[in-house]
Backbone as CSV, one residue per row, in Angstrom:
resi,resn,N_x,N_y,N_z,CA_x,CA_y,CA_z,C_x,C_y,C_z
1,UNK,66.346,51.427,157.139,65.535,50.671,156.183,64.755,49.598,156.946
2,UNK,63.462,49.479,156.614,62.680,48.411,157.229,62.705,47.176,156.333
3,UNK,61.943,46.148,156.699,62.022,44.875,155.983,61.573,44.998,154.528
4,UNK,60.686,45.945,154.218,60.181,46.078,152.855,61.148,46.853,151.961
5,UNK,62.213,47.397,152.533,63.176,48.130,151.731,62.838,49.603,151.603
6,UNK,61.796,50.044,152.318,61.442,51.465,152.267,62.175,52.202,153.385
7,UNK,62.668,53.389,153.128,63.374,54.125,154.179,62.440,54.531,155.309
8,UNK,62.935,54.435,156.516,62.162,54.859,157.679,62.390,56.360,157.849
9,UNK,61.294,57.121,157.933,61.410,58.586,157.903,62.283,59.121,159.026
10,UNK,62.096,58.651,160.240,62.822,59.208,161.382,64.324,59.089,161.210
11,UNK,64.791,57.900,160.858,66.236,57.684,160.727,66.811,58.523,159.586
12,UNK,66.143,58.543,158.448,66.663,59.264,157.288,66.750,60.758,157.591
13,UNK,65.709,61.321,158.192,65.729,62.750,158.516,66.858,63.052,159.486
14,UNK,67.035,62.191,160.475,68.088,62.420,161.472,69.459,62.387,160.800
15,UNK,69.682,61.428,159.915,70.974,61.337,159.228,71.199,62.560,158.346
16,UNK,70.150,63.015,157.653,70.298,64.184,156.782,70.687,65.409,157.595
17,UNK,70.191,65.508,158.819,70.502,66.674,159.642,71.912,66.597,160.202
18,UNK,72.353,65.407,160.620,73.613,65.316,161.361,74.824,65.153,160.449
19,UNK,74.704,64.416,159.352,75.888,64.140,158.534,76.532,65.411,157.977
20,UNK,75.783,66.344,157.365,76.432,67.573,156.868,77.023,68.393,157.997
21,UNK,76.386,68.359,159.167,76.894,69.114,160.311,78.264,68.592,160.706
22,UNK,78.381,67.269,160.873,79.678,66.687,161.237,80.699,66.929,160.130
23,UNK,80.284,66.805,158.884,81.196,67.044,157.773,81.720,68.466,157.787
24,UNK,80.834,69.418,158.039,81.250,70.818,158.089,82.199,71.083,159.234
25,UNK,81.905,70.497,160.398,82.779,70.695,161.561,84.154,70.107,161.274
26,UNK,84.183,68.893,160.716,85.469,68.241,160.426,86.247,69.062,159.402
27,UNK,85.548,69.587,158.374,86.238,70.400,157.368,86.799,71.668,157.994
28,UNK,86.004,72.318,158.863,86.485,73.547,159.510,87.714,73.256,160.353
29,UNK,87.660,72.156,161.129,88.797,71.809,161.992,90.021,71.513,161.130
30,UNK,89.822,70.745,160.058,90.972,70.375,159.225,91.565,71.608,158.550
31,UNK,90.709,72.530,158.081,91.229,73.749,157.449,91.939,74.629,158.459
32,UNK,91.458,74.628,159.706,92.082,75.472,160.728,93.403,74.868,161.204
33,UNK,93.452,73.536,161.309,94.606,72.877,161.927,95.670,72.504,160.896
34,UNK,95.258,72.156,159.686,96.208,71.654,158.688,97.364,72.614,158.415
35,UNK,97.124,73.918,158.222,98.268,74.816,157.966,99.255,74.836,159.118
36,UNK,98.748,74.825,160.354,99.644,74.839,161.516,100.483,73.572,161.549
37,UNK,99.837,72.423,161.280,100.568,71.151,161.283,101.610,71.160,160.165
38,UNK,101.219,71.645,158.987,102.152,71.665,157.856,103.355,72.547,158.175
39,UNK,103.102,73.721,158.757,104.206,74.641,159.082,105.127,74.008,160.123
40,UNK,104.536,73.386,161.146,105.380,72.784,162.183,106.181,71.617,161.606
41,UNK,105.574,70.834,160.706,106.307,69.731,160.079,107.443,70.269,159.216
42,UNK,107.191,71.359,158.488,108.255,71.952,157.668,109.390,72.452,158.547
43,UNK,109.044,73.093,159.668,110.088,73.577,160.580,110.900,72.409,161.129
44,UNK,110.205,71.328,161.514,110.912,70.155,162.032,111.834,69.581,160.956
45,UNK,111.337,69.510,159.731,112.147,68.962,158.640,113.389,69.824,158.413
46,UNK,113.214,71.150,158.424,114.365,72.043,158.241,115.380,71.844,159.356
47,UNK,114.906,71.776,160.597,115.817,71.601,161.729,116.557,70.272,161.622
48,UNK,115.837,69.210,161.268,116.471,67.899,161.154,117.495,67.890,160.025
49,UNK,117.171,68.536,158.905,118.118,68.573,157.791,119.363,69.364,158.182
50,UNK,119.181,70.478,158.891,120.331,71.276,159.323,121.223,70.458,160.247
51,UNK,120.609,69.749,161.203,121.392,68.909,162.114,122.135,67.835,161.322
52,UNK,121.435,67.235,160.372,122.032,66.151,159.598,123.232,66.664,158.805
53,UNK,123.075,67.815,158.167,124.159,68.321,157.320,125.322,68.858,158.150
54,UNK,125.015,69.512,159.275,126.106,70.106,160.060,126.841,69.057,160.891
55,UNK,126.071,68.157,161.508,126.696,67.222,162.448,126.894,65.845,161.843
56,UNK,126.208,65.545,160.731,126.331,64.228,160.133,127.471,64.199,159.169
């Protein structure tokens, strides 16, 4: 934004191009990684509960 409150074309166009790109990449990474993290956390939780019940 310049002093008059009007959007500057260069900056706005650049943001429009890059923001959805980064959002899409982050969504793809999160969708790809989240199930693996969830499964590993569930496995860790099961192992910890088994240790707790058997040895605790």
